[in-house]
VMD Tcl script that builds the backbone (N, CA, C; Angstrom):
set m [mol new atoms 279]
animate dup $m
set s [atomselect $m all]
$s set {name element resname resid chain x y z} {
  {N N MET 1 A -116.252 218.935 204.449}
  {CA C MET 1 A -116.058 218.658 203.050}
  {C C MET 1 A -117.388 218.721 202.291}
  {N N GLU 2 A -118.469 218.342 202.962}
  {CA C GLU 2 A -119.763 218.398 202.290}
  {C C GLU 2 A -120.175 219.834 202.011}
  {N N LEU 3 A -119.831 220.745 202.915}
  {CA C LEU 3 A -120.166 222.146 202.709}
  {C C LEU 3 A -119.409 222.712 201.499}
  {N N LEU 4 A -118.143 222.356 201.377}
  {CA C LEU 4 A -117.348 222.802 200.232}
  {C C LEU 4 A -117.934 222.258 198.927}
  {N N GLY 5 A -118.309 220.998 198.921}
  {CA C GLY 5 A -118.911 220.405 197.733}
  {C C GLY 5 A -120.212 221.092 197.358}
  {N N LEU 6 A -121.030 221.391 198.367}
  {CA C LEU 6 A -122.297 222.065 198.124}
  {C C LEU 6 A -122.075 223.477 197.574}
  {N N VAL 7 A -121.088 224.192 198.136}
  {CA C VAL 7 A -120.773 225.538 197.658}
  {C C VAL 7 A -120.283 225.487 196.207}
  {N N LEU 8 A -119.447 224.508 195.884}
  {CA C LEU 8 A -118.958 224.374 194.514}
  {C C LEU 8 A -120.086 224.054 193.536}
  {N N ILE 9 A -121.001 223.214 193.933}
  {CA C ILE 9 A -122.128 222.867 193.068}
  {C C ILE 9 A -123.016 224.080 192.836}
  {N N ILE 10 A -123.340 224.801 193.901}
  {CA C ILE 10 A -124.185 225.992 193.767}
  {C C ILE 10 A -123.477 227.057 192.937}
  {N N GLY 11 A -122.184 227.250 193.198}
  {CA C GLY 11 A -121.416 228.219 192.404}
  {C C GLY 11 A -121.371 227.842 190.935}
  {N N GLY 12 A -121.239 226.555 190.651}
  {CA C GLY 12 A -121.236 226.089 189.270}
  {C C GLY 12 A -122.569 226.320 188.573}
  {N N ILE 13 A -123.647 226.067 189.294}
  {CA C ILE 13 A -124.977 226.296 188.721}
  {C C ILE 13 A -125.184 227.780 188.431}
  {N N VAL 14 A -124.746 228.635 189.352}
  {CA C VAL 14 A -124.873 230.080 189.146}
  {C C VAL 14 A -124.020 230.526 187.955}
  {N N ALA 15 A -122.801 230.008 187.847}
  {CA C ALA 15 A -121.929 230.384 186.728}
  {C C ALA 15 A -122.530 229.959 185.397}
  {N N ILE 16 A -123.099 228.768 185.344}
  {CA C ILE 16 A -123.731 228.295 184.107}
  {C C ILE 16 A -124.938 229.166 183.765}
  {N N ALA 17 A -125.758 229.469 184.754}
  {CA C ALA 17 A -126.951 230.285 184.500}
  {C C ALA 17 A -126.575 231.677 183.994}
  {N N ILE 18 A -125.603 232.311 184.645}
  {CA C ILE 18 A -125.172 233.642 184.217}
  {C C ILE 18 A -124.545 233.570 182.829}
  {N N GLY 19 A -123.725 232.559 182.585}
  {CA C GLY 19 A -123.091 232.409 181.282}
  {C C GLY 19 A -124.098 232.231 180.158}
  {N N VAL 20 A -125.095 231.400 180.392}
  {CA C VAL 20 A -126.116 231.165 179.366}
  {C C VAL 20 A -126.900 232.443 179.093}
  {N N LEU 21 A -127.247 233.179 180.147}
  {CA C LEU 21 A -127.982 234.425 179.949}
  {C C LEU 21 A -127.139 235.464 179.210}
  {N N GLN 22 A -125.859 235.534 179.494}
  {CA C GLN 22 A -124.992 236.529 178.882}
  {C C GLN 22 A -124.589 236.177 177.454}
  {N N VAL 23 A -124.557 234.909 177.105}
  {CA C VAL 23 A -124.110 234.510 175.769}
  {C C VAL 23 A -125.234 234.682 174.729}
  {N N ARG 24 A -126.463 234.778 175.177}
  {CA C ARG 24 A -127.576 234.893 174.233}
  {C C ARG 24 A -127.534 236.191 173.438}
  {N N GLY 25 A -127.175 237.299 174.074}
  {CA C GLY 25 A -127.131 238.595 173.395}
  {C C GLY 25 A -126.140 238.631 172.242}
  {N N PRO 26 A -124.866 238.304 172.500}
  {CA C PRO 26 A -123.902 238.308 171.392}
  {C C PRO 26 A -124.263 237.340 170.271}
  {N N LEU 27 A -124.823 236.190 170.603}
  {CA C LEU 27 A -125.215 235.244 169.555}
  {C C LEU 27 A -126.331 235.824 168.690}
  {N N ALA 28 A -127.274 236.540 169.300}
  {CA C ALA 28 A -128.356 237.161 168.538}
  {C C ALA 28 A -127.809 238.255 167.625}
  {N N ILE 29 A -126.845 239.024 168.111}
  {CA C ILE 29 A -126.245 240.078 167.293}
  {C C ILE 29 A -125.494 239.474 166.111}
  {N N ILE 30 A -124.731 238.421 166.357}
  {CA C ILE 30 A -124.004 237.749 165.267}
  {C C ILE 30 A -124.993 237.226 164.226}
  {N N ARG 31 A -126.092 236.646 164.679}
  {CA C ARG 31 A -127.100 236.111 163.770}
  {C C ARG 31 A -127.690 237.239 162.906}
  {N N ARG 32 A -128.004 238.398 163.541}
  {CA C ARG 32 A -128.546 239.521 162.774}
  {C C ARG 32 A -127.531 240.055 161.761}
  {N N LEU 33 A -126.266 240.138 162.166}
  {CA C LEU 33 A -125.235 240.609 161.241}
  {C C LEU 33 A -125.081 239.660 160.050}
  {N N ASP 34 A -125.135 238.367 160.310}
  {CA C ASP 34 A -125.030 237.392 159.219}
  {C C ASP 34 A -126.219 237.492 158.267}
  {N N GLU 35 A -127.436 237.693 158.831}
  {CA C GLU 35 A -128.618 237.839 157.988}
  {C C GLU 35 A -128.521 239.100 157.134}
  {N N THR 36 A -128.044 240.189 157.722}
  {CA C THR 36 A -127.890 241.437 156.977}
  {C C THR 36 A -126.862 241.291 155.867}
  {N N GLU 37 A -125.765 240.624 156.161}
  {CA C GLU 37 A -124.727 240.407 155.145}
  {C C GLU 37 A -125.244 239.545 153.995}
  {N N ALA 38 A -126.017 238.512 154.325}
  {CA C ALA 38 A -126.594 237.660 153.277}
  {C C ALA 38 A -127.583 238.450 152.427}
  {N N ASN 39 A -128.371 239.301 153.065}
  {CA C ASN 39 A -129.324 240.124 152.325}
  {C C ASN 39 A -128.595 241.102 151.407}
  {N N LEU 40 A -127.519 241.695 151.899}
  {CA C LEU 40 A -126.731 242.614 151.082}
  {C C LEU 40 A -126.097 241.893 149.895}
  {N N ALA 41 A -125.614 240.687 150.121}
  {CA C ALA 41 A -125.014 239.909 149.028}
  {C C ALA 41 A -126.060 239.586 147.960}
  {N N ARG 42 A -127.287 239.227 148.396}
  {CA C ARG 42 A -128.359 238.965 147.429}
  {C C ARG 42 A -128.692 240.225 146.633}
  {N N TYR 43 A -128.730 241.357 147.308}
  {CA C TYR 43 A -129.027 242.616 146.628}
  {C C TYR 43 A -127.932 242.976 145.631}
  {N N GLU 44 A -126.687 242.775 146.015}
  {CA C GLU 44 A -125.573 243.080 145.112}
  {C C GLU 44 A -125.622 242.207 143.864}
  {N N THR 45 A -125.945 240.931 144.010}
  {CA C THR 45 A -126.033 240.067 142.830}
  {C C THR 45 A -127.241 240.434 141.981}
  {N N TRP 46 A -128.314 240.871 142.604}
  {CA C TRP 46 A -129.497 241.285 141.863}
  {C C TRP 46 A -129.193 242.523 141.023}
  {N N ARG 47 A -128.399 243.448 141.581}
  {CA C ARG 47 A -128.016 244.658 140.860}
  {C C ARG 47 A -126.979 244.374 139.786}
  {N N GLY 48 A -126.333 243.241 139.881}
  {CA C GLY 48 A -125.330 242.895 138.897}
  {C C GLY 48 A -123.934 243.322 139.297}
  {N N LYS 49 A -123.759 243.722 140.531}
  {CA C LYS 49 A -122.433 244.125 141.000}
  {C C LYS 49 A -121.664 242.865 141.379}
  {N N HIS 50 A -120.485 242.695 140.823}
  {CA C HIS 50 A -119.722 241.475 141.038}
  {C C HIS 50 A -118.497 241.687 141.909}
  {N N THR 51 A -118.372 242.840 142.549}
  {CA C THR 51 A -117.186 243.094 143.372}
  {C C THR 51 A -117.275 242.399 144.715}
  {N N GLY 52 A -118.447 242.077 145.178}
  {CA C GLY 52 A -118.604 241.395 146.450}
  {C C GLY 52 A -118.731 242.381 147.598}
  {N N VAL 53 A -119.207 241.889 148.703}
  {CA C VAL 53 A -119.458 242.723 149.871}
  {C C VAL 53 A -118.157 243.181 150.498}
  {N N GLU 54 A -117.125 242.346 150.485}
  {CA C GLU 54 A -115.878 242.647 151.184}
  {C C GLU 54 A -114.823 243.270 150.261}
  {N N ALA 55 A -115.252 243.929 149.196}
  {CA C ALA 55 A -114.295 244.489 148.243}
  {C C ALA 55 A -113.491 245.642 148.837}
  {N N ASP 56 A -114.076 246.371 149.768}
  {CA C ASP 56 A -113.403 247.541 150.329}
  {C C ASP 56 A -112.712 247.254 151.657}
  {N N GLY 57 A -112.583 246.033 152.064}
  {CA C GLY 57 A -111.934 245.686 153.324}
  {C C GLY 57 A -112.954 245.473 154.431}
  {N N PRO 58 A -112.454 245.323 155.654}
  {CA C PRO 58 A -113.360 245.048 156.774}
  {C C PRO 58 A -114.266 246.247 157.071}
  {N N THR 59 A -115.486 245.944 157.452}
  {CA C THR 59 A -116.463 246.977 157.770}
  {C C THR 59 A -116.663 247.052 159.275}
  {N N GLY 60 A -117.486 247.991 159.693}
  {CA C GLY 60 A -117.829 248.091 161.106}
  {C C GLY 60 A -118.555 246.853 161.597}
  {N N ALA 61 A -119.353 246.261 160.714}
  {CA C ALA 61 A -120.062 245.030 161.074}
  {C C ALA 61 A -119.077 243.888 161.318}
  {N N ASP 62 A -117.996 243.855 160.534}
  {CA C ASP 62 A -116.974 242.828 160.751}
  {C C ASP 62 A -116.306 243.007 162.110}
  {N N GLU 63 A -116.042 244.257 162.469}
  {CA C GLU 63 A -115.435 244.531 163.770}
  {C C GLU 63 A -116.379 244.136 164.902}
  {N N MET 64 A -117.664 244.449 164.741}
  {CA C MET 64 A -118.637 244.097 165.767}
  {C C MET 64 A -118.764 242.585 165.888}
  {N N ARG 65 A -118.758 241.888 164.746}
  {CA C ARG 65 A -118.838 240.430 164.768}
  {C C ARG 65 A -117.649 239.840 165.530}
  {N N THR 66 A -116.465 240.408 165.337}
  {CA C THR 66 A -115.269 239.940 166.053}
  {C C THR 66 A -115.425 240.156 167.552}
  {N N GLN 67 A -115.919 241.320 167.937}
  {CA C GLN 67 A -116.118 241.594 169.366}
  {C C GLN 67 A -117.158 240.658 169.973}
  {N N MET 68 A -118.225 240.389 169.246}
  {CA C MET 68 A -119.267 239.498 169.763}
  {C C MET 68 A -118.749 238.069 169.883}
  {N N ARG 69 A -117.910 237.640 168.953}
  {CA C ARG 69 A -117.313 236.309 169.070}
  {C C ARG 69 A -116.418 236.215 170.297}
  {N N GLN 70 A -115.692 237.290 170.586}
  {CA C GLN 70 A -114.850 237.303 171.787}
  {C C GLN 70 A -115.704 237.198 173.044}
  {N N ARG 71 A -116.852 237.886 173.056}
  {CA C ARG 71 A -117.754 237.780 174.208}
  {C C ARG 71 A -118.309 236.365 174.346}
  {N N VAL 72 A -118.655 235.755 173.221}
  {CA C VAL 72 A -119.175 234.385 173.260}
  {C C VAL 72 A -118.116 233.446 173.835}
  {N N ILE 73 A -116.876 233.619 173.420}
  {CA C ILE 73 A -115.791 232.775 173.937}
  {C C ILE 73 A -115.622 232.991 175.432}
  {N N LEU 74 A -115.663 234.246 175.874}
  {CA C LEU 74 A -115.527 234.548 177.302}
  {C C LEU 74 A -116.604 233.858 178.122}
  {N N TRP 75 A -117.853 233.988 177.701}
  {CA C TRP 75 A -118.934 233.386 178.463}
  {C C TRP 75 A -118.953 231.869 178.321}
  {N N ALA 76 A -118.439 231.335 177.225}
  {CA C ALA 76 A -118.308 229.877 177.110}
  {C C ALA 76 A -117.291 229.360 178.115}
  {N N VAL 77 A -116.234 230.128 178.363}
  {CA C VAL 77 A -115.255 229.747 179.383}
  {C C VAL 77 A -115.905 229.772 180.766}
  {N N VAL 78 A -116.748 230.771 181.021}
  {CA C VAL 78 A -117.453 230.831 182.307}
  {C C VAL 78 A -118.368 229.621 182.472}
  {N N ILE 79 A -119.066 229.255 181.410}
  {CA C ILE 79 A -119.933 228.073 181.469}
  {C C ILE 79 A -119.103 226.817 181.711}
  {N N GLY 80 A -117.977 226.707 181.035}
  {CA C GLY 80 A -117.089 225.561 181.245}
  {C C GLY 80 A -116.571 225.503 182.669}
  {N N ALA 81 A -116.220 226.662 183.234}
  {CA C ALA 81 A -115.764 226.697 184.630}
  {C C ALA 81 A -116.887 226.277 185.574}
  {N N GLY 82 A -118.109 226.627 185.227}
  {CA C GLY 82 A -119.248 226.195 186.036}
  {C C GLY 82 A -119.422 224.685 186.012}
  {N N VAL 83 A -119.251 224.105 184.845}
  {CA C VAL 83 A -119.353 222.641 184.728}
  {C C VAL 83 A -118.250 221.967 185.540}
  {N N VAL 84 A -117.030 222.492 185.429}
  {CA C VAL 84 A -115.908 221.936 186.196}
  {C C VAL 84 A -116.177 222.068 187.689}
  {N N SER 85 A -116.714 223.218 188.101}
  {CA C SER 85 A -117.018 223.428 189.515}
  {C C SER 85 A -118.048 222.421 190.014}
  {N N ILE 86 A -119.054 222.137 189.202}
  {CA C ILE 86 A -120.068 221.148 189.607}
  {C C ILE 86 A -119.439 219.772 189.731}
  {N N VAL 87 A -118.609 219.392 188.787}
  {CA C VAL 87 A -117.966 218.067 188.836}
  {C C VAL 87 A -117.065 217.954 190.067}
  {N N VAL 88 A -116.280 219.005 190.324}
  {CA C VAL 88 A -115.402 218.986 191.500}
  {C C VAL 88 A -116.244 218.940 192.772}
  {N N GLY 89 A -117.350 219.676 192.792}
  {CA C GLY 89 A -118.230 219.648 193.950}
  {C C GLY 89 A -118.840 218.291 194.191}
  {N N LEU 90 A -119.198 217.589 193.122}
  {CA C LEU 90 A -119.749 216.245 193.286}
  {C C LEU 90 A -118.689 215.254 193.761}
  {N N VAL 91 A -117.477 215.425 193.279}
  {CA C VAL 91 A -116.387 214.535 193.712}
  {C C VAL 91 A -116.032 214.818 195.178}
  {N N ALA 92 A -116.078 216.089 195.571}
  {CA C ALA 92 A -115.732 216.451 196.947}
  {C C ALA 92 A -116.755 215.957 197.958}
  {N N ARG 93 A -117.950 215.747 197.528}
  {CA C ARG 93 A -118.986 215.253 198.446}
  {C C ARG 93 A -118.760 213.798 198.667}
}
mol reanalyze $m
mol bondsrecalc $m
mol representation Tube
mol addrep $m
């Protein structure tokens, strides 16, 4: 039983480490997209255009933001599974 607990703890630590490393990329992309959108909105108001950024419907950036959010959710689930694995491993010991 101690071996199983140790394997679960190590597996949980690995899952958390991989999840944290993988979630950083999509979060950085989302942050850049948000900064670009804010900059575009400032430019549009400076020019006096009042139609707004989303006047023509969803853009490619909106689609990319949706995909990056899905990746963040996926890796958050992996991190959560790692935490659960560590807790189960500690209980099994």
